[in-house]
C-alpha positions in Angstrom: 0.0 0.0 0.0 1.3 3.3 -0.9 0.4 7.3 0.1 -0.3 9.9 -2.6 -1.4 13.6 -2.5 -3.8 15.4 -4.8 -4.8 19.1 -4.8 -8.6 18.3 -4.9 -8.6 16.4 -1.6 -8.2 19.3 0.8 -9.3 19.9 4.5 -11.6 22.7 6.0 -8.0 24.6 6.1 -7.3 24.1 2.5 -4.5 21.6 3.2 -3.8 18.7 1.1 -4.7 15.4 2.5 -3.4 12.1 2.0 -5.4 9.3 -0.1 -4.3 5.9 -0.4 -4.2 3.6 -3.0 -3.7 -0.2 -3.2 -1.1 -2.2 -5.3 -3.4 -1.7 -8.5 -3.0 1.9 -7.9 -7.0 2.4 -6.9 -7.7 4.7 -4.2 -8.6 2.9 -1.1 -11.9 2.8 0.1 -10.9 2.1 3.6 -7.3 2.7 4.0 -7.5 0.4 7.3 -7.4 -2.7 4.9 -5.5 -3.5 1.8 -7.4 -5.3 -0.9 -10.8 -5.3 -2.2 -12.9 -4.4 0.9 -16.6 -6.0 1.5 -19.1 -5.5 4.0 -21.1 -8.3 5.8 -24.6 -7.7 7.2 -26.2 -10.1 9.3 -29.8 -8.8 10.6 -30.7 -9.3 13.7 -31.7 -12.4 15.2 -32.9 -13.6 18.6 -30.5 -14.3 21.1 -30.2 -17.7 22.9 -27.9 -19.9 25.4 -24.8 -21.1 23.6 -26.3 -20.1 20.1 -23.7 -19.6 17.1 -24.7 -16.5 15.3 -22.6 -17.1 12.3 -19.4 -18.2 10.6 -17.5 -17.1 8.1 -15.0 -19.6 6.7 -11.7 -18.9 4.0 -11.9 -22.1 2.0 -9.5 -20.4 -0.6 -5.7 -21.8 -1.3 -4.1 -18.2 -2.0 -5.8 -15.9 -0.4 -6.2 -14.1 3.1 -9.4 -12.8 4.6 -8.5 -9.8 7.0 -10.9 -8.3 9.3 -11.2 -5.0 10.5 -14.2 -4.7 12.1 -17.0 -6.8 13.9 -19.9 -4.6 15.2 -22.5 -6.4 17.0 -26.0 -4.3 16.9 -28.5 -4.8 19.2 -32.2 -4.2 17.8 -34.0 -1.2 19.3 -37.3 -3.0 17.6 -37.7 -5.2 20.1 -39.3 -4.6 23.7 -37.0 -5.8 26.4 -37.4 -5.5 30.1 -35.3 -6.1 33.3 -32.8 -8.7 31.3 -29.3 -9.9 31.7 -26.9 -8.6 29.1 -25.6 -10.7 26.1 -22.0 -12.1 26.3 -20.7 -13.1 23.0 -17.2 -14.9 22.1 -15.4 -14.4 18.8 -13.4 -17.8 18.0 -11.7 -19.2 15.1 -12.8 -22.1 13.4 -11.2 -25.2 11.8 -14.4 -26.1 9.6 -16.7 -24.5 7.5 -20.3 -24.2 8.8 -23.3 -26.0 7.5 -26.5 -25.5 7.3 -28.2 -22.0 8.5 -28.7 -19.0 5.9 -25.8 -18.3 3.5 -25.1 -14.6 3.0 -26.4 -13.6 -0.6 -23.7 -11.5 -2.7 -25.2 -7.9 -3.1 -28.3 -8.8 -1.5 -31.3 -6.4 -1.7 -33.6 -8.1 0.9 -32.5 -6.6 4.4 -34.1 -9.8 6.3 -31.8 -11.9 4.8 -27.3 -11.8 5.4 -26.0 -10.1 2.7 -22.1 -9.4 1.5 -21.5 -6.7 -0.3 -18.7 -4.7 -2.2 -18.1 -1.1 -0.6 -16.4 -0.4 -3.9 -18.7 -1.9 -7.3 -15.6 -2.0 -9.2 -14.1 -4.9 -6.9 -14.3 -8.0 -8.3 -17.3 -10.8 -6.8 -16.1 -12.5 -3.6 -14.2 -15.6 -4.6 -16.9 -18.5 -3.8 -14.6 -20.4 -1.7 -15.1 -17.7 0.8 -18.5 -18.3 2.6 -20.5 -17.0 5.5 -23.8 -18.0 6.8 -26.2 -16.8 9.6 -26.7 -19.7 12.5 -25.0 -22.7 11.4 -26.3 -25.8 12.3 -23.4 -27.8 12.4 -19.5 -27.3 11.3 -18.0 -24.3 12.5 -15.6 -26.2 14.8 -14.6 -23.9 17.7 -10.6 -23.0 17.7 -8.7 -20.2 19.7 -10.9 -17.5 21.4 -10.2 -14.3 19.9 -12.3 -11.5 21.8 -15.6 -11.2 24.0 -17.9 -8.6 24.5 -20.9 -7.9 26.9 -24.2 -6.6 24.9 -27.0 -4.8 27.0 -30.5 -5.4 25.5 -33.0 -3.5 26.7 -34.1 -1.2 24.2 -34.7 1.8 26.4 -31.1 2.3 27.9 -28.5 4.0 25.8 -26.2 1.1 26.7 -27.8 -1.1 24.1 -26.8 1.3 21.3 -22.9 1.7 22.2 -21.3 0.2 18.8 -18.3 -1.8 20.0 -15.8 -3.8 17.9 -14.8 -7.5 18.5 -11.5 -6.5 16.6 -9.8 -4.5 19.6 -7.6 -1.5 19.0 -7.7 -1.0 15.4 -5.9 -4.7 14.7 -6.6 -6.7 11.4 -7.6 -10.2 12.3 -5.9 -12.5 9.6 -8.0 -15.5 8.4 -5.7 -17.9 6.5 -6.9 -20.4 4.2 -8.8 -23.4 5.3 -9.6 -21.5 8.8 -12.5 -19.0 9.6 -14.2 -17.2 12.6 -17.5 -17.9 14.6 -19.1 -15.8 17.0 -21.1 -17.5 19.7 -23.3 -16.8 22.9 -22.7 -17.8 26.2 -24.7 -20.0 28.3 -26.9 -17.1 29.8 -29.9 -17.2 27.7 -31.5 -13.3 28.0 -33.8 -12.1 25.5 -33.5 -9.8 22.4 -32.5 -9.5 18.6 -28.8 -9.3 18.0 -27.2 -8.5 14.7 -23.6 -7.8 13.3 -22.0 -5.3 10.9 -18.5 -6.7 9.5 -16.2 -5.3 7.2 -13.0 -7.2 5.5 -10.7 -7.2 2.8 -9.5 -10.3 0.5 -5.8 -10.1 -0.3 -3.9 -12.4 -2.2 -1.2 -14.5 -0.1 
């Protein structure tokens, strides 16, 4: 990745601002990530004890998936009163998830999981990189990477804090034949929880 300057890209004080380009000379949509950047949106679903909310698996042989952000979003459209928070864990996986609802590329249905390019000029996501909501099997648990506790009562502002499961602006690398999952702890709680995940695909 390299940096360039152009006169048209200025801040409010008329100073030049850097733009970032990838190795093909294209301006980067998100300078925190190299390569082609995608957004995975997982609509809110009911929480539940030990529930696996999603998995993403890199089945390619020559690409890394680099994740910059995994943001839990608690739905405020569901009435919840006097309940416990939802504890969620991010872990690696050693097998692809099965069942559930696969994410649709460039999907237009807001009720279904979708994965979309942040730059329309980016290539289609490789078919070997898959993701789904609510996998019924597979997604074998691996190393624990992160933890978050999400409050669910819709009248409390704490329910709307936006935390990132990928901490401290790090990039989480998913090598070939590995993946990640998000799983709830043993406490059931109530409410509907969704996720927005920003990631890129780069050649190894």
